[in-house]
N, C-alpha and C positions, 0 to 999 in steps of 0.2 A: 540618574547618573550623578556621581559625586563630583566635587569641585575639580579635582585633578583631571578627570576624564573630560569634563566640559572645557577646561582650559586647553587640553590637547586638541579637541575638536575645533575650538575657536581658532587655534593656530593653523590647523589644516584649512579652515575656511577664511583665513585672514584677508584674502583678496575679494571676498564677497561682502557686500554691504546691503543693509535693508533698504528697500525702495522708499522714495519720498513721495511718490504719487501712486494712485490706484490703477495706473494704466496697464499694469501687468495682469489685471483680473479679466475675467470673461467679458467679451464685447469689444476687446481691443486686439484680437488675434491677428488682424490684418497687418499689425505693426511688426509681426514676428516671422522669422524663418523657422520652420519646424524640422526637428531632427530626432529620429527614433534612437533611443539609447538602450533599448531592452537587451540587446546582445553586447553592447559596449560596457554597460554597467549591470552585471548579472544580479546584484543585490540592491537594485534601485528602490525596491519596496521599503528599504530601511531609511530612505532619505527624509520621509516625514518625521519619523522618530528623532532623527538627528537634527534636522534644520528647524522644524516647527516646535516639536515637544522639548528638544534639548536647548536650542540656541535662540528660540523665540522669533524666528523669521515668520513673516505674515503668511498665513495659510487659509485658503478658501476651501472648506470641506464640503463635498457633495454639491458643487455649484450648479450642476445640471446632470441630466441623464448621461451615462457612459463616461462620466468623469468623477473619480473618487476624491481627488484633492489636487490643488495647485499651490505652489509656493513661489513667491516672487523675491527677486534680489537683483542687484546690479554687480557687474564685474568689469573693471577697467572702464567704468562710465557707461557701459552698455546694459540696458534694461533686459532682464531675462526672467524666465520662470521654468520650473520643472513640474511636470504633471503626470498623474497616474490615470491612464485611460483603460477602457475595457480590454483593448488589445495590446497593452504594454505601456511603457513609460516614454515620455517625449520631453525633449528640451526645446524651449522656445527662445530664440535669440533675436533681440531687437535690432537687426541689421539685414540688409539684402546684399551686402558686399560679400562675395564668395570667400575671399581670403580672410576677412574678419570672422565670418561664420565658422570657417574651418579651424582657425586658430582658437577661437573661443570654445568651440566644441572640444577640441583636444585638451585644452586647459581644464575645462570643467569635468570631463570624463576622468582625467587623472586625479582631480580633487575628490570627486565622488567615490572613486574606487579606493583611494587612500582612507577616506572616512569610514566606508562600510567595512573595509578590512580591519581597521582599528577597533570598531565597535563590536565586531563579531565575537571577540574573546570575552569581554564582560557579559555579552548577551548569552553566550554558552553557559557561563557560570550561573547566570540568572535562570536560564532554562532548567539547569539541574535542580535548583532550589524549587522551582515550580513543579517539576516532575515529582519531587519528594513530597510535595504538598498535595499532589493529585490534581493540580490545576492545569490539566492538559486534555487534549482530545486526540483521537486517532482517526485518521482518514479511513473510512469504511471501504475496503476492497472486496467485499463479498461478491459483487456482480462479476468483476474480472476473474476472480479465482473460481467461482462457480461456473462461469462460461468456459474456462479452460478445461475443467473437469468434465463438463457435459460434452464438450467437443471430442475429447479423446475417447470417452465412453461410447458415444454414438458411432464414431468412426470405427472403433473396434468391433462393435456389433454389426455394422454394415459389412466390414471385411469378412467376418465369419460367415455371413449369410450369402456371400458371393458364390455363384455357381462356377465351378471349375470346368472349363471347356477343353476337351481333348481333341487335338487335331488328328486327322487320319494318319499322318506320319508317326505321331506319338503312339497311337493305338497299335501300330505294327511293330515299332522298334522297342517299345518298353514292355518289360515283364508285367508291370502293374501300371497300365495307362492312367495318367493323371496324378500319379502318386507324388511326383516331384512338385507339380503345380499346387497340389493340396498342401504339402508341407510348407511350401513358400508362402502360401496364403495364411496358414496358421502362425508362421513365424512373424509375418507382418502384423497380424492381429495382436500377437503378444507384445510387439513394440508399442502399439497403441494402448494396450492394457497398462503397460508400464508408465506411459505418459499420464494415464488416468489416475493411477495410484499416487504418483508424485503430486499431481494437481490436487487430489483429494486431501492428502495430508497437509498440504499448504493451506487449503481452505479450512480444514479442521483446526489447525493452530490459530488461524486468524479469528475464527468464531470463538474459540475458547478464551483468547485474550480479551475480546470485546465483552464476553459474558461477565468478566470480572467487575465491570461497572454496574452490573445488575444484581450482584451477589455479595452484598455486604462488604465491599472493598473498603479497607481502612488504610490510608496512606501512612498512618503512624506505625503500623505493624507490617505492612507489605510494600515493597519497592517495585513499582510498575516496570521500571527499566530492567530490573533483574528478572521479574516474572516472565517477561516477553521471551527471554532466551532459555527458559526451562524446557526440558523435554516435554513433548506433547502429552505423555502419560501423566506427568505431574500436574499439568494444567487441567487435564480431564478429572483427576481426583480432586482438584480444588473446586471444580464446577459441580461435581456430583458426589453424593454420599453412596458409595458402592455397597455399603452394608444394608442400607434401608431401601435403596432403589434397585430392584432386581433387574429391570430392563436396562438401566444404565450399566450395571455390572455385566450383563450378557453382551451388550454392545462393546463394552471395554475389552472383554475376552476376544471378541471378533476382531476388533481393531489391532490388538496385540498380535493375533495370528496373521492377519493380513500384512501388518508391518514387517513381521519377521520373515514371511515368505516372499513378499513381492517388493517391498520398498527398501528395507535395510541392505540386502545384498547388493543391489544396484547402486545404492547411495554410497556404499563403502568399497567400490571396486570389486564386487563379488567376493569379498572377504567377510567372514562372520565369526562370532565368538565361539561357535561350536566346533570350529576347525574343519568345516565341510570342504574348504578350498585346498586343504593339505592332504597329502597322501604319504604313506610310508611303505617300505618294501619288506614283505614277509617271505623269507626264504621258502621256496617250494610252492609258493602261491602267487607271488607277484605284488603289484601295487594295490594297496588297500586304502580306502578313505580313513582319515583320522577320526571321523565322526561315525559312530555306529548307531543306527536307529532303524526300527522296524515300522516306523510311522510314515515314512516317506517313500514314494515310488522312485525308481531309477529312471522312469520315463521323463524326458525333459519337460519342464513346465510349459514351454510354448506349444508342446504337442497336446498335453492333457488339459490345458486351460480352456474353460468354457464361458468365462465372463460371469459366472454365478456370484462370485464375491463382489463384483461391482453392483449387482442387483441388491445385495445385502447392504452395501454402502448407501445406495439410494434409499432403502428403507430406513436406515439410520438418520439420514438427513430429514426425511419426512417426520420421523419420530421426534426430532428436535423441535420442529415447528409446532407440534402439538403438546410438547412437554409442559406440565403444570407450572414449573418455575420459569421456563424460558419462552413460553408462547409469545408474550409481549416483546421480549428481547428480540426474538426472531423477526417479528413484524417490523421493528425498528431497523434491524440489521438488513433484512431483505429490502426495506424501503430505501436503503442507500444513505441514511443519515450518518453524519459524523457522530462518533460516540464520545461523550464527554465524561470525565472522571471527577469533576469538581463536586464538592459536597452539595451545592445547590442543584446540580444536574442529577446527581444520584438520588436526591429526594424526589425530583420530578419523575424519574424512572420508577421509583418505588410506588408512588401514587398511581402511575399508569398500570403497574402490575397488580395493584389492588383492584383497579377498575376492570382489568382483564382484557382491555382492548386499546390499541394505540393507533388505530387506523386514521382517525381525524388528526391526531398529533403528527403523524408522519406526513399526511397531506399538507398540513399547515407549514411544517418546518421545511418541506421540499419547496413549497411556493416561495417562502421567504428566502431560501438559499438560491433559488433560481433568479429571483428579483435582484438579490445582492450580486450574484455572479454576473448577471447581465447589466448591472449598474442601472437598474430601473428604479429610480427613487420615487 
């Protein structure tokens, strides 16, 4: 932080003073009243950066398991500390008097929120600089996105396999007994298909963005923030050389076809570029579709859909896992690790790709992440 920002923060924290004794540190908690501030100060995780790193308030880092840091200070002569615990942030106030605790809490919550709000703007600017350098990581959402896809796909398959039961009344009163129930079943299966297609393309886009860290990403020529919002087809072409990789090209054509048939119309309110949603009146004939094609059936998709395209998408996901370039990448992605884009991490990925196996790396990194997440030092 520059001098002007430090001076502004110092003014915000003018009521706080650095403690003159170590009584705020662990071992003296019996002196304090504990108050959870996780919901009162949503960005309390910034307090270490502000108080300890910026204003030099004393900080005890990783003092014990389940505690990441504690920072001591006094306010209005009352010894206090703020701490980051496994289950949130707490304020410790050196008083048992309810009115004193209540007033001190209100004062400090106001101060903390003012400080975190102020620091957010320069941090956003700093974040943009780091993004442009590639010094960022992306939270791996493969498991959640894959689970959503698997759920809708499996439910659609189950729905199609359901046996339609015809009641005696229906068999007498209907020209085609069970027809209505069968059509209702197929329509419901198509709704589940639609959920699977949307979930799949969300999963696909996520994977393709993560692939960038494994495929010669250069922050000097590529802007990650912009790449994330490109169409999935552009991301796919960045990941695969369609001229030399025939299977990648074959699957690309499949994905284009599935996207146009099943995802895009629903995503755009059943409107499309070909004009299928519009009709015009031809005298002597009546209403005609503005889109002429002998490639598509007039039978509604929900009637003729059989889930075969979803099977093809499953094959595509399996193909990714065994792809020469992305086998190791998929091990890391399926392993749930955060994917890092820094130069140092990209070098680690490249070395793993040369080795051809990231199993031990994934196990080690997950163990470290679990220990850190649980604050087991």
